[in-house]
Structures are given as structure tokens and as C-alpha cells.
C-alpha positions as CSV (number, residue, x, y, z in Angstrom):
1,M,134.0,57.0,-35.2
2,V,134.6,55.6,-38.7
3,K,135.7,58.2,-41.2
4,R,134.5,57.7,-44.7
5,S,133.6,59.4,-47.9
6,D,130.1,59.6,-49.3
7,A,131.1,57.8,-52.6
8,I,134.1,55.8,-53.7
9,I,134.7,55.1,-57.4
10,H,137.1,52.2,-58.3
11,D,138.9,51.9,-61.6
12,R,138.8,48.7,-63.6
13,E,141.7,47.3,-61.7
14,G,140.0,47.9,-58.4
15,D,142.1,50.8,-57.3
16,I,140.3,53.8,-55.8
17,F,139.9,56.3,-58.6
18,L,137.7,59.0,-57.0
19,A,136.6,59.8,-53.4
20,V,133.6,62.1,-53.2
21,E,132.3,64.1,-50.3
22,C,128.7,65.4,-50.6
23,K,127.4,68.3,-48.6
24,S,124.0,69.8,-48.2
25,M,123.0,72.5,-50.7
26,K,122.7,74.7,-47.7
27,V,126.4,74.3,-46.9
28,Q,128.9,76.6,-48.5
29,L,131.9,74.6,-49.6
30,S,135.0,75.7,-47.7
31,Q,138.6,74.7,-46.9
32,K,137.2,72.9,-43.8
33,S,135.1,70.7,-46.1
34,M,138.1,69.9,-48.3
35,D,140.2,69.2,-45.2
36,Q,137.6,66.7,-44.1
37,L,137.8,64.9,-47.4
38,S,141.6,65.0,-47.2
39,V,141.5,63.3,-43.8
40,Y,139.4,60.5,-45.3
41,N,141.7,60.2,-48.2
42,Q,144.7,59.5,-46.0
43,H,143.2,56.0,-45.9
44,Y,142.0,55.8,-49.5
45,R,144.8,57.5,-51.4
46,A,142.4,58.1,-54.3
47,A,143.8,59.4,-57.6
48,Y,141.1,62.2,-57.5
49,L,139.0,63.9,-54.9
50,A,135.6,65.6,-55.5
51,L,133.7,67.9,-53.1
52,T,130.1,69.0,-53.9
53,N,127.1,70.6,-52.4
54,G,125.0,70.0,-55.5
55,L,125.5,73.5,-56.7
56,Q,129.3,73.6,-56.8
57,V,131.8,70.9,-57.5
58,Y,135.6,71.0,-56.9
59,V,137.7,68.2,-58.3
60,C,141.4,67.7,-57.3
61,K,144.0,65.5,-58.9
62,M,146.3,64.1,-56.2
63,D,150.1,63.9,-56.6
64,Y,151.3,61.8,-53.8
65,Q,155.0,61.8,-54.9
66,N,155.2,65.6,-54.6
67,K,152.6,65.8,-51.8
68,T,150.5,68.3,-53.8
69,S,147.1,68.4,-55.5
70,V,145.9,70.3,-58.5
71,L,142.4,71.8,-58.8
72,M,140.8,70.7,-62.1
73,D,138.2,72.4,-64.2
74,R,136.3,69.2,-64.9
75,F,136.0,65.6,-63.9
76,P,138.8,63.3,-65.1
77,K,138.2,60.8,-67.9
78,F,137.7,57.3,-66.6
79,L,140.2,55.3,-68.7
80,H,141.5,51.8,-68.6
81,K,145.2,51.8,-67.4
82,G,146.4,49.1,-69.7
């Protein structure tokens, strides 16, 4: 079985900026949903992760050096690195 996110957003350099997992509006978002996205992200190593059911959105900034993530209160700005 191929594991993939529902949407992948690349930055202007082609790196994966955001991986998104979309659930049905009938699905309550849970740690299990975020764990699923985290498994997919082991391959992508996106800078940010987003999980939504259309009613709620959770966005996390990944910190691979410290092996942590930070829950954000909004989507990150999409800026050019250079």
C-alpha cells in the first residue's frame, strides 16, 4: 500500500513546504489522524504539516533537528528562501 498525503505544497526551490491530510467533515480530528500524517511525513520531511476536516485545521511546524513539532495558530507565510 502506498502511503501519501492528500496535498503536497512545494516551495519555490522545489522542497516540500507543506503536507496536508484531509478528512471527511464527519471525522473528528484526533491524535490518530495526526499520527497518520506523521507516518506519511517520514518520507516527505515537510517543513509544515496540516490536518483538516473542513471544519477544523491544525498546522504544525516541524523541527527535525530537535525531533519536535510546534502547533501553530495559523498557516505559515509562503516566502522565498533567498
